[in-house]
Steps between C-alpha positions, in 0.01 A plus 500: 500500500341432839514138609225329691545193714215257543470270800519141387210277597578177680463299176785701349730458800779246475412171671757565770352841588138394536522403871613856570197632311271265694646624827446863395142436390378252759742507793751253643240261646378408152838367387602137530825398668648433157406847378657665804821304449490593131503867597809432713699325229385733222561268206497133410715315250484432127221246530311620809347826616579619851162366616557159342846476651362601840230233474765238423711607797200488732397159366849367575452611863149348512340846474620570854646844576637353823702241305607762247618717788734221611665478157858615462630746242683215327182291475294781346777596260472155338172603337554630148441874511576533871853617561659591829353852503141381448545222755617757755198717420257213562667395825519860623129557433398187688727594791339844517163328521621300799641809670174685446321216675757513780423870550135411549590215736706736712172668593430197720597635840387217729518122492171360622526165323720291275348655188619845612858375534472320167371809317767718660786284369335343195663726241834487680521122469317457169672346198826417680704204376687478832400494865496810717425528871333817631367619833216745559546706816190595700426703811282368783186590306633314193546821303779457244834659583679371190624198308857371483678254275680246717663280238477371145613173349451263210202300382558239769480737796644779706636523853321716757711574808277556807767723655484736201120506503472580870783756480312692229173474695653627825689783329174622347298466823269238354265315735372241253635354175379306197743264332471455125678320220417368154512160333592546131393138440137598560464248785324669791569216743755595770818294511635340816754783528215756463317336788810481719592863436147610587499301826841636598402859413176478700680359804784754484253781443318417822828529692573840344147632525461499120191325368524312170154573360526278191729339247381534139626289211447673165454337160381641170163332549423578862650465846520289813454641851634327812254704707200396290610137534511542880875437513571828682338540840 
């Protein structure tokens, strides 16, 4: 006897499969963050659907994907229904989103202002729980030659050695540079050591014929520019 299969309408789909059906019917833009996460984790637990569990996870992180992206595997695995494998899936998806943004940012080929430098490195320094110090190398027209990690440290700070920075710049035939580091605390205000390093780098750069164009301090809610604050002449 010939068997016929009938496509199930959305009302007959299991609760956990309905976000997939919505994506097929309406497209990804029509799904909420919770529904997208529900597709990633696939199933919930005995008392919650995948969507309900995803809503609870998002609520814990104040409905902020940025804060969720900073969560560790161990933190996510504490939620009932989220084991190590599902936690890894969530973190991997959010990391891919950051890298996609970084690919777009790499299309910035020239630094005309602080916002250009910020956009170029924004995804690189986003969601870090430790400090990192980077340098953007520029030619005489301020076209970007590349970006280099100088050092990384803990939450309290990192050490940037001027000799290392200038060595990298000279080896890559840079004419100008932008200094950049992040403050995991969210405080955009430069510290005394930030100010001293900037002054020393500007002075040494003049001697070497390397112009320090700016020093950008990144946080997850904006940035500070020494140039914009008229602290780099």
